[in-house]
Every structure is written in structure tokens, then in C-alpha cells.
C-alpha positions in Angstrom: -29.3 0.8 30.6 -26.0 2.3 29.3 -27.3 4.9 26.9 -24.6 7.4 25.8 -21.7 5.6 27.5 -19.2 5.3 24.7 -16.0 4.8 26.6 -14.7 1.3 27.0 -13.5 1.1 30.6 -11.2 -1.8 29.9 -11.7 -3.1 33.4 -9.6 -0.3 34.9 -10.1 2.8 37.1 -10.2 6.2 35.4 -6.7 7.1 36.5 -5.3 3.8 35.4 -7.0 4.0 32.1 -5.8 7.6 31.4 -2.2 6.6 32.3 -2.4 3.5 30.1 -3.7 5.5 27.1 -1.0 8.2 27.6 1.7 5.6 27.7 0.4 3.6 24.7 0.0 6.8 22.7 3.6 7.8 23.5 4.8 4.4 22.5 2.8 4.5 19.2 4.3 7.9 18.4 7.9 6.9 19.1 7.8 3.4 17.6 5.1 4.0 14.8 3.4 0.6 15.6 2.6 -1.4 18.7 1.0 -4.8 19.4 -1.8 -4.9 21.9 -5.3 -6.3 22.4 -8.0 -5.3 20.0 -10.1 -3.5 22.7 -7.1 -1.4 23.7 -6.2 -0.7 20.1 -9.7 0.6 19.4 -9.6 2.8 22.5 -6.2 4.1 21.6 -7.3 4.9 18.1 -10.1 7.1 19.5 -7.6 8.7 22.0 -4.8 9.5 19.6 -6.6 10.7 16.4 -7.6 14.0 17.8 -4.1 14.6 19.2 -2.6 14.0 15.7 -5.2 16.5 14.2 -4.1 19.1 16.8 -0.5 18.5 15.9 -1.1 19.7 12.3 -1.1 23.4 13.5 2.1 23.9 15.4 1.5 26.6 18.0 2.1 26.9 21.7 -1.5 26.2 22.7 -1.8 23.0 20.7 1.5 21.8 22.1 0.3 22.4 25.7 -3.0 20.6 25.0 -1.2 17.6 23.5 1.3 17.6 26.4 -1.6 17.5 28.8 -2.7 14.2 27.3 0.7 12.6 26.6 2.8 13.8 29.6 6.0 13.1 27.7 8.1 15.9 26.2 9.9 13.7 23.7 6.7 12.2 22.3 5.2 15.7 21.9 8.3 16.9 20.1 8.3 13.9 17.8 4.6 14.2 17.1 5.0 17.8 16.0 8.3 17.4 14.1 8.0 14.1 12.3 4.4 12.8 12.4 2.5 16.1 11.7 4.3 17.0 8.4 3.6 13.5 7.0 -0.1 13.5 7.8 -0.6 17.2 6.9 -2.7 16.5 3.8 -4.6 13.5 5.3 -8.1 14.5 6.5 -8.3 12.0 9.4 -7.7 8.2 9.6 -4.1 8.4 10.8 -4.0 5.0 12.3 -4.7 1.4 11.0 -5.7 -1.6 13.1 -4.7 -5.0 11.8 -5.9 -8.1 13.6 -3.1 -10.5 14.3 -4.9 -13.5 15.9 -5.4 -14.7 19.4 -3.0 -14.7 22.4 -1.8 -18.0 23.6 -2.6 -17.8 27.3 -6.1 -16.4 27.5 -7.2 -16.3 23.8 -7.6 -12.5 23.8 -7.9 -11.1 20.3 -4.6 -9.3 19.5 -4.1 -6.5 17.0 -1.4 -4.3 15.7 -2.1 -0.5 15.6 0.2 1.6 13.4 0.5 5.1 11.9 -0.7 4.9 8.3 1.9 7.1 6.6 4.9 5.3 8.3 4.3 1.9 6.8 6.6 1.6 3.7 5.0 -1.5 2.4 1.6 0.2 1.8 2.8 3.7 0.9 5.6 3.0 -1.5 3.8 0.5 -3.8 1.0 2.7 -5.1 -0.8 0.8 -7.9 -1.3 2.7 -11.1 -4.9 3.6 -12.0 -6.4 1.2 -14.4 -8.6 2.4 -17.2 -12.3 1.7 -16.7 -13.5 -1.0 -19.0 -17.1 -1.2 -20.1 -18.9 -4.5 -20.7 -21.2 -3.0 -23.2 -20.6 -4.1 -26.8 -21.1 -0.6 -28.2 -18.4 1.8 -29.5 -15.6 0.4 -27.4 -15.7 -3.0 -29.1 -15.8 -1.6 -32.6 -12.7 0.5 -31.8 -10.9 -2.6 -30.6 -11.9 -4.5 -33.7 -10.7 -1.9 -36.2 -7.4 -1.2 -34.4 -6.1 -4.8 -34.6 -7.1 -5.1 -38.3 -5.2 -2.0 -39.2 -2.2 -3.2 -37.3 -2.3 -6.6 -39.1 -2.4 -4.9 -42.5 0.6 -2.8 -41.6 2.5 -5.8 -40.3 1.8 -7.7 -43.5 3.2 -4.9 -45.6 6.3 -4.6 -43.5 6.8 -8.4 -43.6 6.4 -8.6 -47.4 8.9 -5.9 -48.3 11.9 -7.4 -46.4 11.0 -11.0 -47.3 11.3 -10.4 -51.1 14.8 -8.9 -50.9 16.5 -11.7 -48.9 14.9 -14.5 -50.9 17.7 -14.2 -53.5 20.2 -14.5 -50.7 18.5 -17.4 -49.0 18.5 -19.3 -52.3 22.2 -19.0 -52.4 22.6 -20.1 -48.8 20.2 -23.1 -49.2 22.6 -25.3 -51.2 25.4 -24.7 -48.8 23.1 -25.5 -45.9 22.1 -28.8 -47.6 25.8 -29.7 -48.2 26.6 -29.0 -44.6 23.7 -31.1 -43.4 24.7 -33.8 -45.8 28.3 -33.8 -44.6 27.1 -34.0 -41.0 24.9 -37.0 -41.9 28.0 -38.7 -43.6 30.0 -38.2 -40.5 27.4 -39.9 -38.4 27.3 -42.9 -40.7 
């Protein structure tokens, strides 16, 4: 029985697995998204989320703890300088895994793992909040019925006032329009 064994060994020894996770985490921090197998992406997500949480407080101890995991000075610097300020207000869930299909050679399930706040497609297009609409026929429907009726009455009043004044002008233009139409018909014949 394997009770309490949560770590996916990924078919590797402990030293190989820790080196692979360290390298993949460094690549994710520098490139903001990487393509890998789904199992590795899920393991990497569990590996890197606590490191990003530690990077929110920039002090010497947290830098040393993160460096112990990553073993890459440039990645630690980028994590604390660029990534941490963007995720400062996010309470976890810093990465997103998107399944991309199956690999050609061995049909392994592939996935793309990315840092959530660095994807411009999702972060820039924030949909506006829609008003909540009720399906009940109570007060909301009576408001809707009275509002259009009031608008129709005001539109009719506005339409009537300007229509009466130009009527005299349109009667003068009407004979000219008929003579023009008549001359066009004569030209066609």
C-alpha cells in the first residue's frame, strides 16, 4: 500500500528528480511558460508555488531558501525582481496548466505550464461585470414595461413637433421633385 506517498517519482532517482525540478523551475521563471508532459507540469506546479510565495517577502533568508531549491542566481534575481511584484496581491494559484494534446512518438499527454500574471491574452481582456438578471416576473418586469412606454411617448412628441414645421417646406419641394422625375422619365423615352 502507498498511503501518504504524494510525490510522483516520475521514474527517476531522487537526485535526478530534484535536479530536473530545479531546472524546469528556473526555465519557467525566465521564460514565463514551458511545454512539458502533464505529469511533470503537475509536479512542477507543486514545486514552484511555495517558492513564489516565499518571493513575496524580499529578505535575505527567503532569497537563500529559494536559492537552495533553484541553484541559479539569475532565476532567483528575476523571481524576486519581476515575478514577485506582479503576484503580490494574488493569494496563491500562480501557475496555470493547459493541456496541449498528445506527443507524436509515445502518445504522452503534453501540457503547457505558465505563470498566470504574465499571459497578456487573459490579463488584458477583463470582461466587464454584467448586471444580474432575474427570471422572476415581479418588479423588474414592470420597470421594464413602464420605461419603454415613457420613452415612446417622448419620442412621439419630439417627432410631431419637427414634422409640422417642415410640412410647408416639403409641399413646396414636392412639385419640383415631380417635375424632375417627369423630366427623367421623358429622357428615358
